[in-house]
N, C-alpha and C positions, 0 to 999 in steps of 0.2 A: 451476637451481631444483628443489626437489624436487616430487615428483608429489603435489601435492593436490587435482587436479581434481575426481577421481571423488569423493574425500570430501567436498567443498566444493559439489558440484553436484549429486549423486545425485539429491537431491529436487528439482532444478530451481529451488531459492530463490536468493535474492540472496547476492553475496559482498561480503564489506569487503575491500577493497585494502591490503594493508600497505605500509608504507615501502618506497622504493626500495631494493634491496639485500636484502631481506628475503624469507622466504617468505610467500605470501599466507596469511592467518590463516582460521579458519572451517572449520566441517564442515557444520552446517546454519545457516542464518541466515534466520530468518523475520522479515524487517526490515519495521517495522510502515510500512503503507502509509495514511497518515491525513492529514486535513487539517492537522493537527498538524507532522508532518514537512514536508509542502509549505511551510508558513510558515516554521517552523523559524528560519533566519537570513537569509532571503533578502527583501529590500527589494522586489522586484518583484513584480507581480502575488499580494500577499499573500493567503492564504486567509482567507474571511469563516467566522467561526464563530458557529454559534448557541448563546451563552452559556445555561447552563441552572443554576437555583439550586434550592432545596429544592421550591419550590411552582410555579415561574414558569419561561418560556421568553423568553429574551429576544434581540432582533435589534438591533445598532448600525446606525444608518442613516449615520454618518459615521465611517469610519477615516481618521486620517493616519499617515501613513508618514515615519519620519526615518531618515537615514544618519548615522553618526559621523563627522565631518569633522575629527576629530583633537584638536580644543578644544571643540567645541559640536555638538549635533544640527541638522542641516540636512533641511529639508523636502524629501522627494523626490514623494509622490503622495499624493493626498487621493482617497477612495472615498467616494462617495454613492452608498447602496444602498438601493432599495425592494424589497419582500418578496412572495411570495404568502400566502395565506392561511396556510399551512402553515409559514411561515417560510424558504422558499427564496428565494435571491436572484433577484427577477425583472429588475431592471435594475441594471446596476452603470455608473456614471460614475465614471472613473479619470482625473484630472486631474494632469498633471505640474506641476511648479514653473513651467516654461517657458510654460504656458498650453496646450500642446497636450493632446488628450484622447483616451480610448477609450471609447466607450460599447457595453456589452454585454448585449444582449437574449435572455434565455432561457426555454425552455418545458420543461415537464416532462411525464411520463406519470402515470397514476395510482398509480404507485408512488413517485413522487417522483424518478424519473431523468430526467437530461438528454435530452431528444431533439433539440433545436435550439438554437441559439446563433448568433446574429448578431453580429458586431463591426464597428462602424463608427468613422473615425478623423476628428478636425478638428484642424486646425492652430491654430484660434482658439478652441477650446471652444464654439463656436455652431453653424458650419456643419459639417454631418456627411456622409461618403460612406462606401460601402460598403467594407470591408476584408477580412474574413474571414466564412468561413460553414462551421457543423459541423452534421451530421445524423447521430443515432445509432439503431438498432435494438437490440432486447433479447431474449433467450429468452424464451419464455412460462412457462416453468417457472422458471428460476433468472433472477429478475427484475434481476438486478444485472449479469448477465453480456451483454457487448455482442457481437451477432450481425452487425452492419454498421456501419461508422465511415466517413463520406465528409468530406473536407475541400476547401473551396475558397477561391482567391485571387481579389480583384477585380483583374483586369488589363484594359487596353485596353477599359473599358466593359464587360466581360462577365465572369461567374464561369468559372474555369479550375480544374479539380481540381488538386489539390497536397496534399503533407503525406501524412499517416499514412490512407490509405484502405485498407480490408481488409474480408474476410468471415470471420467464423467459422461454418461451416457444422456442426450439431450432429446426429447420428444417434442415435435411440433404438430399442431393440427392443421387442415387445410388452408388456414387462413396464414401461415407460418407463425403463429402465436406459440410460444412454450407451453405446454401442458404439465411435462413432468422432468425431474433431472433426478439423477440416481448417481451416487457416489459408490463406488466398487472398489475396495482395497486388495491389495495382493495378499493372501493368507495361504500358508501350504500350497503354493503352485496355482490357486484358483482366485479369482477376482471375485470378492463376496460384496454384496450390497451393505451399506451399512448407514448411509444418510439418504434420506427421500425427500425430494419438493414436489409437491403435486399443486398445480395453479387450474382453477376453473374460471370461465369467462361467463360475462352477461350476454343479453342480446346487441348490446351494442359494440361487442367484440373487445371490450374490457375487463381484466380481471376483478372478479369478485371476493374470491379467497384466496390464502394460499395457507398451505399446511406444511410444516416440516416436521419429518418423523426420523427417529433414530433407531436402530437396533439394539437392543439392551439385554443384557445378559443377569438372570437372578442367582445364578449359581447352579441352576437345574437344568433351565432352557431357555432359548433366546426367542423374544418378542418385539414388535415395532412397538412403540409408543410415540404419541405426538408429541412434539416439543413446543413450539408455537403457533399458533393458528391466528390467521388474519381474515376477519370476514368483514362482509359490509362496507368494502373498499370504494372510496371516491379517491379519483387521481387528480392532480393538479397536470401531470404530463405521464404517458405510458407509450411504448414501443410494442410491448407484448412479448419483449426479449427479458423476462425475468429468470435467471439461472440461480440465483440465491438471495437470501435475504438480508444480506449486508447492504447497509447504507441505503434504504430506500426513502431517502430524502435529498438525495442530489444524483444528477446525470438524467437519464433518457427516463427513468422509472421514478416518479416522485409522488408518494402518498400524501393526498389531502386529508383524509380523514380515515379511520378502520376502528372495528374492536379488535383488541389484542387479549389473547387468552392463554394461558400456561393450564391444559386441563390437568396435568398431573399434580399442580399446587393449587389448583382451584383457584387461581387468581384471574381476574378480567378486569382492563382497562379500556378507557375511551382514549384515542389517540387522534388528536387535530394539529395541522401543520399549517403556519401561515409563511408565505413566501413572499419575496420582495422583487418586484419588476427590474429586469436589468440586473439582476445581482443573484450571486449564491448563497446571499443570508437568508436564513430561515430561523423560525421560531416555533419549537414544538412542545406540545403538552400532553402530558398523559395522567388522566383522573381514574381512581379506581372505582369500579363499578359498585361494588360492596365494601364498605370500609367498617372494621371493628375500631371504634373510638378507643376503647381501651386497651388497644393492641399497638402499643408504642413501637412495634417493629413493622408496622405496616406503614410505607409511605402514602401520604394523604395527597400528594401533588408531586408531578417532575416536571421541569421547565427546562428545555435546553434551548440556546440561542448560539447560532454558528453565525460568525461575521466574518467575510473576506475582507482582508487589509490592503492587498494591492493586486498587481497583475502577476506577481511572481508566485502565487499559491500562498502566501501568507495569511493566516486566519486567527481567529478567537474562537475559542467554544466555551461557554459558561453554561453549566449545568446545576440546577438547584434541585434536591429532593427535600420536601418538606414533610417532617413526620407529626410534628404538633408545629401550632403558631410560633412558638418559642424555639423549637428546635428544626432546624434548617441549615441542610449541609451543601454546601457550594463548593463546586471545583472549577477552577478556571485555568484552561489550557491555552497557551499562545506560543505558535510556531512563526518565525520569520525568516524567509528566504531571500538571497540575492538574486537577481536576474539570472544566474548559472546554476541555481538549484542548491546552492551550499546553504546549510541552517548558519544563521548568524544569531539567533536568538530562540531558546526553547525554554518555556518554564511550565512546570504542573505545580499548583498550588490549592491549597483546599482551607476553608473556614468553617468554624462552628461554634455558635454560641460566642460570636464575636473575636475569638482567636483566629489567626491565619497564620497557615504552616506552608513553607515551601518544602516540596518532595523532590523536586528535580529542577537544576537549571543549567542550561549550557550556553554559552557563548562563544561566537565565532568571528574572526578577523579575516577578510580576503584583501589580498593586494593584489592590482590590477596593473597591467600593460598599459603604460601610458598611451600609446599609440594606438595599440588594436583594441584593449579593453578585456583581452582573456584575462583569467586569473594567473597569478605567477605562484601564488601560495596560499595556503588555507591554514589557520590554526583554529583549535577549540580549546576551551576551558570548561570545568565542571565545579558545581559548588562542592567543596568540604565542609561537612557539618560539624566536624569536631573544632575545625579552626576558624570556621563561619567565613573562610575566604575562598577565591577561586583557584584553582589548581589546573596548570596545563595539563593535557592529555595526548595531542596527537597535532602534528605537523605534515602537510603536504605539500611539497614543491613539483610545479608543473613546468615542463621546457618542451622544445622540439616540438612545437605547434605545427600543424598544417592546416592550409585552408580547403576544407571540403569542398566549399562552393568552386573551386579551381581546378579540383580535380578532373583530368581529361576522361571524358564518356559521360559526364553529366550535363545535360543539353543546356547551350546558352542563349536558343533562339527564344524571342520574347514573346512567343506565343506556344511555349512548352507548357507543359500540363502542369499546374501546381501540386507539389509533394509538401504533405503534412507531416511532422515530426512532434513530438511531445519534448518537454524541457529536458528531458534526459537525452534527447538525441534519437529516440527509436522512431522510426518511421510507423505511422498508423494510417487505417483505412480511411481515406477522405470521404468515403462515402457513408462511414460507420460512426461519426464522430460525437461524442458526448460532450456537453459542456464543459469549457476550461479554456486554459491558454495552451496556443500552438506555436511552433515556427514554421512559416510556410515558405516556400523555396521555389522560385521561377525562374529556370534557366540559371544564371549564376548571382541572383539576387535573392535575399532572404529579408523576412521581417516577422514580428512578432503580432500576433493577433488574437481576439478572443470570440471564442465561438460561443 
């Protein structure tokens, strides 16, 4: 397999896996992490969306989730949801077709972030007992960044810590810039550091180097090893709040150029990124500093082009990895959303030596209410490679909508302070917004804006 690793992961972002027997595609892959992708084609734990129309924000109290049984739709689960005053799911009652149920009770902080969740299980849908529990803490400045995550399971009539328990310890200098981040995971009752991020700053207050280290074990002893090192960094824009190396080409911290190295592999690349004014579009290039022309496994050039397609978050990402002038691996990732965050088209394809292959293809159809515009149903299909045809996978039916903008207690005054929500209906900190599309609610009116 050719050496694509640094090209694909140099910025610590997601990687799409190619079909077996082919090189892994991808250079930089800022895969969307939204409720839309969580719902996608998964009939279990379907994400709840707060639908948005031109002047109202709507919440469905009932969602019925169906799976395709080959000849007809079969009901799998029914969600009955009550909401907070700002439209966040307060209580979810998820009942399966067999009658058993899960009830989730959620608590949020002033920024609309989940801080507590209690899950209870019932075999008959009536009598519930404890099942799982979640508690989270967040950074005071980066209101969406989790600093503590604790999960418990109910066993032997008591809560036992289990699952994904960790601490994210963030250190800042006197100027408020993040200088280090340490991830400590729960092991044998203690939180042991496993990942570290160190950031150094120049005289202008901007980061000049970023180093990520991981704790490794060679079978005898533990040792810290540097993963990726960014040096001689120049920024398109930065706010000094760098808490991870994921996706450093979008948002408040966008690299313009840097040297990227993987000390363990002995690889070094020069990274340059071109941005386009008034758009999230960018073109990133990575060129090896030292190239062995006889080594066909070493990429000679990598180019990633990210292009937003509309105001709904739709985008196309084209990555090109050149090994030789004749051997160029190209992957194209296209995702399209409707105004409510549902995936209506998602395709991953790659080409090599003039041949093109589709890895994944998803198509979604939404039926809307003719008066209010909110979704009444959503269906998705995926490509079946054996039959080379689209196969139905999931259907969601929405009903019993309530207009959050009309709920008593939400100020209707014309001079009310604007409240900002993302496209999934989660309230966000108005003083800490990153570029993107938001719903702005003032009093009883709401509209969609680009920041």
